[in-house]
N, C-alpha and C positions, 0 to 999 in steps of 0.2 A: 531806918531809912539810912544809913551808913552803911547798914550790910549790904542793900539794895543798890546803892552807890558803887560800891567795890564791886559786887556781881555786873554789874551793869558795865563796869572799868575791865574788869576782866574780862567777858564776852568779846567787848572790841580791842581788847589785846590779844583774842585767838584767830577772830577776824581779821586783824591786820597781819599778824604774824601768817594767814594762810594765804593772804592775798601778796602779800610782801615775799613769798618764799622764792622766787626769782627776783631777779634786778632790772629787768623786765617784764610789764604783764599785757604784751597784746604782741601777737603775731599778724601777718597775713602769708597768708600760704597760696602758691602760685599752682595750678593744678591743671587735669586734663580737661577735654570738652564734658566728657558724659561723668564725671565723677561729682555731679553737685548734692544727689540724696546722699552721697556714700559719706561725704565730708561733714554735712546735717547730720547724722548722727553720731561720725567719731568726733565731731567740736562736742556735741552736748556732752558725749558719756567724759571726756576728757576733763571739759571745762567742770564737770560735776567732781571730777577729782582735785580742781586745782580751782577753788571760787577767788572770783575777782582777775580770771584770765579771759579775756577778747580773744578769738581768734575768727580772724576776716579770712574770705575766699576770693579768689581770683580764677575765674574758669574761662579756657579757650584752647583751640590748638598748641599743643606745647611748642612747636616750633614759633609759633606767634609769640608765644608769652616767654620764650627765652629771650627772642628779640626785644619783646618790652623789657622785660629786666636788664639787660644790656644797654638802653636808651632810658632808664632810669626808676622803673617801676620796684619800689623799694619789698621786696619780694623776700621774709627771713628763710622761708623755706618753699622750695620744689616739692611736689609727688606728681611727675610725671610718667610718662608713658614709651619714652624712648630713651638710648642712653647716649645717642649722640646729640640731644637736644642739654643734656647736661653737661656733655664735654664743649660742647660751644659755649659756655657759661664758665669751663675751667679757661678756655682758651681767652675768654674776656677778661682774667684775672679773679672771677666772681666767687668762683668754689674752687676748692682746695684739689690738686691732682689727686688725692688718694681719697677722692670720696666713696669709692667702693668698699673702700676698707674700714670704714668708721660704723658701718649698721652690717647686720649678718646677711646674709645668701646675696652679697654684694650689691648689697647696700636695696635688696626688693623684696619687701616684707609677704606680697601677695602678686599675684601673676593670673594670666588668662588667654585667650587665642582666638583670632580672628572664626567668627562662626556666621553660620545664615539665620535668617527669619522669613519665614515665607508667611503667605497666607493660608488661612484656615481650608484642607483640604490637599494644600501644596496641588494647586490645579496643573503649575508648569511641570510638576514631579521632576524637581533640583533636587539634587542629590548628593551630589559632588561638585568640584571645580571644573569638570567636564561639560557641567550644563550651562554653564557660564557662557558660553560662547557660542551658542546656538543665536540662529537670527529673530528667535521670538522670544526670546527672555531679556526684561530688561533688567538692569542691577540698580542699587544704589550705595553710594558709599561714599565718604566725602572727600575734597580732593589734597592728595598727596602729598602737595605743596605748601598746602598749609597742616594739613591735620597728620597726627604719631598713628593714630588709630588706623587709616587708609593706608598710610608706610609699610604696617604692616601686611595688610590684606594683599597690597602688591609686591610684598614678598614673602607671603603664604603661598600666591597664586602662581609665581617664579618658580618657588620648592617646587611644588607639586610639576608642574610642566617639564623640570629640569629630571624630575623620576620618571615623566610619561613618556618624552622623548630621548633618553637616555642621553641630558646634556646636549642635542642638538639644540645650540642656542639660535641658530636662527630660525627653527619652531618654536623656541618658548618665546622667541621674541615675538613672532607670528601672535600665536596662544596668549599672552597677557594684551596685545594691542587688541584685539577682539575683546576681550572684557573689558576694559577702556572704552572699547566702539558703542558696546551696550550699556551704556552710562548715560542718561537723558540729561544732568544736571547734575553739576558737582559742585557741592556745600562747602562751605570752610572748614566748616566740624562735624565732629561725631552725632553732635545733640540734633544739628541741622539739618541732617540726612534722615536722622530718626524723626523729625516731622515731618521732610519730605513723602515718606514712605507710611507714615501712619497716621497721620492729619489729613496731607493731601493726596493720601492716595496714588502716588505715582509709583512705577516699577514694581515686579514680581518677586524679589529678594534684596533684602536687605542685608549687606554687608559690615558687621562690626563685632566689637568683644562680644564673645559669650554673655559677659556681666550685662551689656545691654542688653542683648537679646531675650535675657530674662528679664529682665526688670519690663520692659514693653510688652513682653507675653501676660505679665503680672498686672500691669497699669492697664491696659487698653483690652484684655481677655483672650485667657488662652482658646476661647471658643472662636478666636478673631483672626489668630497666630499661631505659629508650630514653629518649634527651633530644630532646626536641621544642623546635625554637626558633621563636617566632611570626613571622609578617611582620616586625612593628615590635614594636620595645620602647623601654625607657627608657635611657638612659644612666645608670647608675648609676659617681658617683666615688665614691672612699674617701677622705675629709680626712683629713689627719695633721698634728698640732699639740703645739705643747709647751704643756706648763700652767706659766706664769710664776711664778706666786705660788709653786709645788712648788718649782720649780728653785731659785730664786733665795733659797729658804728651807735647802735642803739644799746648795747649791752643786753641782749635777748639769744644770748649761746646758750646760755642752761636751757633756757625755756624750748628752746627750739628743739635742744638734744632730746628733753623729755618729750616731747611732742610726738618726734620720729621712734620713740621708745614705743610709745605704746600704741602704736601701728603693730609691734610686734607681741605685743601683751595679750593673754587669752581674750580678754576684753576686746580689745582691738581686732584680733582677726576673728573672733566670731561675728562681729559686726559688718568685716569686709567679707565673710561667707554668704550671709545674709544676703548680701548685696550681690548676689553673684559672682564672686573672685575665688580663687582658687587661691588657700592659703598653705604657711610653713609649718603653722603647728599640727604635728600628727594627732593630736586627741582631737583636736578643732575639727580639721580635714576629716577624721573619720567620721564624727558627730555628722557633717553633712553628705556624707559622698553621694547620698542618693540624688543631689541635686547636680551632680559630675560626673557624666558618662563618659565611659573610655574612649581615650582619642590618640593618638600617635600623634607625637609633637615633634618638629624637629626643630634645631636651634641657628640661629643665626651664623654662631661659630661654625657648626657643623656644613652647612650648607652654601655658606656665603663668605667663610673664612676671617670672620669677627665684621664690628659695626666698624672699624675704619675703612675696612676693606670695602664695605657695604656705603660708607658715604664716597669713597672717591670713585667706585663703579656706576653707582647708580644715581645718588642725590642730588651730585655736584650740578652743575649745570651744563647741559648738554651731554648730560651722561644718559643710564639706560632708561630709566624714569622719564627723563625729559623726551624720548625718542617715543616712547609707548602713550604718552601722553599727548604728545603732538601738540600742535597749534590753536588746541580748545581754551 
C-alpha cells in the first residue's frame, strides 16, 4: 500500500508539474472569421503537448476583433489576417511596436490569397477578375468595412485593374465599383458570406481565401463546387501577435509565446496545410504541393507601397474604398 501511495503521489506530481509548466494555464485567441475549424485542430494538438492548458477562441472579422480588444476583450494572443488590425492595437498601447520581429517571417506563420469558388460546371465561365464586372454575374464576398478577408479581395481586384489599365486610376476605380455593384448582399464576415453562397444559394461566385474555398468544396462536395484560381492574386499574410497588456496582467506571456511558436512547428504547419493554408516550412509545403496550384502573387508593398499607405489612401473614412462602396 505504501508503494502504491508513493506511486500515486509521484504520478500526481508529474501531472501537476506538466499542468503548471506555465505561470498561467489559459489563453484566449482572437482570430479571423473563417478560422474556426483550423484552430479547433491546432488547439487540440497544442493541448496534447501541454496537459492542463485551456485555449478559448473568439472569431469575427479582424477589424471587429481589434476594436473589441481595445474595448476590453481580454485576448492574450491574436491570429489575424491583416497587419493593419494589429497596428491598430499597437496604437492603443496593447501590442508592442516590434511585434513583427518577435516571430519568423514578419510574424506570419502561413499565408493564403483571394480565390474564387463557383458552382459545378462553372456555368458563368468565370475564370478571372475580368469576368466579375459582367452584368450577368453576382458576386459574394463580405463587407470590407468589417472583414479583413474582404479587404484582400478589394486590394486584389484593384491590383489586377491597375495592371489591366496600366495605372489609369479612373478606369481602376470604375472597375472596382462595378465589382461592388455586382454584390447583392454584404455579410459582416467571411463565414457568413460562405453561408450566403453555399447554403442560401445566392450568387455565381464566392471570393474568399483559398483555404476557405478548399474547405467549402470538401465539406459541401466537389461535385457541387469548383475552385478557380485567378491569373493574379494578392499575397494574404496572416499575422500573429501577443497582446502584451493582457499577458502582463495575467502572467500568461510564456504560454502565449509557446502557443504562437507552435504555429511554426512541423506539426502546426502540417495542420495548417491540411486546412488549405500555404505554409513556410519547406518540407511541409512540398508534402502538400499538389493542393496548391501555381499563381502569380503580388504584394501590398509592391503594388500599394505598404500597409500604412494603403490605410491612408484606401481604408480611412472617405478614401477610395468608401468611394467604391458607396452608400450601401
